[in-house]
N, C-alpha and C positions, 0 to 999 in steps of 0.2 A: 503494500501499499504506501503511493506516495503521501508526503508529507505536504500540505499547502502551505506557501510561503508568501504572507501578505503581512505588511507594517499594519493594517486596519485591523488584523486579527488578535484578538486576545487570548493567549494559551490559559486553558483550566482544566480542572479536573474536578469530577465526581466519584462518589463513592456510594455503593448500594451494600450496605451492611445488613446482612440477611442472619435469619437462626430458625431453627426447626421449633415452632410452636405447638401447643396441645391440639388445633385445628389445620397443621399444615405450614409451610413456609411464612414467613414474616421479615417485613423490611422496617428498617428505621429512617422516619421521615421526620424534617422540622420545618416549621411553618416560619419564615420569613421574615422579618421586622418590616413594618410598613414602609418604613424610612431608607429601607435599600433600594438602590436605582436599578435591581434587576430581580423581577418576580418577586414583587413586595406582596408580603400577606399570603403569599401560596406556599402550598404544601410541597415539599422539593427535598431532593437527597442531599446530604451535605456535600459542600464542594467549596470552589471557589480558584478566583484566580492563580497562577504561578507566581510566585514571589521570584524576585531576582537572587535569592540569599537561598534558595531552595537548590542554585547551582554551584554554591559554594565549595571548593575544594574539601574541607571538612564535612561534607554532606557526603562528596562520592568515595570518600575512603570509608563511609559508613553503613552502607546499603548492602543489603543481602539481594541476590538476585537480579545482578548486572549482566551478565552473559547474554551479548547479544542485542544488548537494548542501544538505541542510539541516544543524542542527548535530549529529542524532543519527548521521548518514550520514558527517560530516565527522569525529566523535569515533572512531566504529568506525575509517574508514582510517587514521587517525593511530594509534590502537591496535594495528592489524594490524601495520603497519610496524615499528612501535615493539619490539613484542612477537617479531616476527621477527628483528631486531637482537640483542634481548636474549637472546633463547632459543637461536638457531644461528649469530648472527654475519653473515646476509644483510642489507644495508643498501639499501632501494630508495630511494636519494635522489640528487639532482644537485647536482654544484659550481655555486654562483650565478656563478663566473668564466666557465666554460666550457660551462655546461648540459648538460655528459656525467654520464651516469650514473657513481658512485663505483667505479673499479675496486680489484683488490686491492690494489695497493700504498698507495692510500690508506685502504684499511680498516685495514691495519697499522697506520697511525698512529693510528687513533681507537679501538686497543684501551683506552686508559685510559678513555675515554669510556663503552665498554660495560659496563665493571666498575663506574661509579659510580652507572650508570642501575639495573643489578642491584641494587646496593645500595640504591637510592632517595637516594642523595645528591644528584643533580641530575633535573631534568625535561627531555624532549626539545627542547624549546625552548632550553635553555642551550646543548646542543651544537649545534644547529643556526645559533644565533648567533654562537659561537665560529667555528665551522669554515667558516662562510659556506654551509650548503646547504640544498637544497628538498626536502622529500618526495616521492617521485613516486608520489602519491596516481593518477594517471591511469593506472597499471599495474595496477592493481586490478581485477578483476572481479567484482562480486557472484555468488555460486554459491550459498548459502542462507542463511536464516533460521530460527534454531530458538528457541524459548523452553521452560525448563523447567518439567514437568508441577507442577501447581500442588499436588501432594499432597506434593513435596519441601521440605526444609527450607530450601536454599539453592539459589534459582533464578535462573539466568541469561538473558540477553536478547542471544543472539549472532549476530553477522553471521558468514558465511564467506565469504572472497574465493579466488580464484584468480588466480596469476599466474606467468608464466614466471622461474626463477630466474635472476638472472646469471651467465653462464658461468663467469667468472672468479672467483666467490665461494666459497670453501671452507666450506659447512654443516655446523657441527659443535654439539652440544648443549653447554649452558653447564656442566656439572658440579653444578648448585644444584636447579633446580626439574626439570631433567631431567637423567637417568643416563645414556641412552645414545640414539642415532640412528641410522637407515637411509635409504638411498634405496629404495624397493621399488615394485614394480609393483602396482598397486591388486590383481589376481587373487591375485597370492602373499599380500600381506596379508590380504585373506578368508580363501585356505587354512588360511595358519598359525593363524588366529584357530578355526576350525573343528578341525583337529588339537589345539587347545589348547596351542599354541608360544608364542602369544601373548594376553593380554585387549586387547579392543578395545571399547569400550563401544558402546551402539546408534546414538547419533546418529554418531559417528565411522564406525561400518561400515558404514552404509547410504550416506555421502557417499563413503566408500572404493570402495562398487561403482557408485555411479553414475559417479565419476571413471572407473570400469575400462571403461567402454564406448567410451571414445575411445582413437585407435589412437595420437596425437601432442596436442603441445601447442597447436597453432592450430586444432584442432577442438576441443579443450576449451575454451579459450578462446572462439572464435567462438561457437560453440554456447551458453556460459554468457550471452553478451553479447544473442542472441535470445531465451534464454527467459526467461519470466516468474517471480519470486520468491514463493512462496505460502509465507507464515509456517508453522511448523511447532510448534504447541505439542499434544505427544501427551496422549491421555484415555484413562483407565480404561475399556475395557468389558467386560461380562461374556458370557463364552462358553461354550458345556456344558462344553469342557476345562477351563475356567478363566478368568482375570481376564488381560485380553492390553491392552498400551498400543497405541492405535490412532494412526494418523497420515493426512492427507489424501492421497486417491489423486493430487487436483491438482497436489501436491508431485513427481510424478514419480519415486519412487523404487521399486527392484526388491519393496518388501515395503509392505504396508500396516498390517501389525500384529503385534506380538513378545510371547509370552508374559511376564507380568511376574514370573515365576520366573525367567528369563533377564537380566532388568535389573540391571545393577552400576551404584552411583552412583560 
């Protein structure tokens, strides 16, 4: 897959944290703060823009699963892990001392770093070096790749990843960029959006729908590993009923178009 290069595209990463619930697969989602300039008030997956400090040499030397990854993919995976930690307190990282994933007790001791990351006072490399941690980028599986349509004033080049949430990490919204959070079955998220109880923007909705095809975490991740990622850059197509936003059928979503009147930025 070729990586689009444009000064107008903002690199970003999104993470689908999933777990096996009593009634099947659940995904962690947050409600964006109303003052955020993208998807304000909407139910979304945790994620955000790549920070230039994500590419720091101290970060690159402390990431597992880099074999074969170019700079674009490397920065996306680092951003996905950092954003998950900043937004909901889940940290996909290993101790350099034990090679074990960070547990709940260690997470508690790192709370000060999370606050400073959220405020932009430090980069992820500062925390990794001080706490002797390695990011577990090998636990991320590419799920989708979307580019904001060219008629939008702000355009993102976004990679979606799926990963199993560590069982002992308590996922909670940060109270800044996100003001609420929920573990929810994909089918329930879609139904509540259709009933007007939640706001879910088009790219999030179709990825939630795709996630809803799977009954458990292992099925979702294994299928994603075997699947070809097709870049989705929606295009406006004129239909008799009006303009629609069309996406390629090869991307394997439940729909291939959406009325432009339904699209919310």
